[in-house]
C-alpha positions as CSV (number, residue, x, y, z in Angstrom):
1,M,-23.3,25.5,1.9
2,T,-25.9,26.6,3.5
3,A,-28.5,29.0,1.8
4,P,-30.4,31.6,4.1
5,P,-34.0,30.9,4.4
6,P,-36.2,32.6,1.2
7,A,-37.5,35.9,2.0
8,V,-41.4,36.5,1.4
9,G,-42.4,39.6,0.3
10,E,-39.0,40.8,-1.0
11,G,-39.1,40.8,-4.5
12,P,-38.5,38.8,-7.6
13,A,-36.3,35.9,-7.4
14,T,-32.8,35.4,-8.7
15,F,-31.0,32.1,-8.6
16,A,-29.5,29.3,-10.3
17,V,-29.9,25.5,-9.8
18,F,-27.0,23.5,-10.8
19,D,-26.9,19.4,-11.6
20,V,-24.0,18.4,-9.0
21,P,-24.6,16.0,-5.4
22,D,-22.8,18.6,-3.3
23,E,-20.6,21.9,-3.2
24,A,-17.5,20.0,-4.3
25,A,-18.7,18.7,-7.5
26,L,-19.6,22.2,-8.5
27,T,-16.4,23.4,-7.7
28,A,-15.1,20.4,-10.0
29,R,-17.1,20.4,-12.7
30,G,-18.0,24.2,-12.8
31,A,-20.7,26.4,-14.6
32,A,-21.3,23.8,-17.3
33,T,-23.7,21.8,-14.6
34,C,-26.0,24.7,-14.2
35,V,-29.3,23.6,-15.2
36,A,-31.7,26.8,-14.9
37,T,-31.2,30.5,-14.1
38,V,-33.5,32.9,-12.7
39,L,-33.1,36.9,-12.7
40,A,-35.6,39.0,-11.3
41,G,-38.3,36.3,-11.5
42,R,-37.7,35.3,-15.3
43,L,-36.3,32.1,-16.4
44,V,-33.3,33.3,-18.6
45,H,-31.3,29.9,-18.8
46,R,-32.8,26.7,-19.5
47,R,-30.2,23.4,-20.0
48,R,-32.2,21.1,-22.5
């Protein structure tokens, strides 16, 4: 999976970070691998 290049000046960030080596591992292991989620520029989830 290839993400588009980051946009500059387009507003607050929204993204999630997953602790997996590749897309196949993410498909197999799912959302439980999420280590951080940022919505509208605010950190709303961080796995400890």
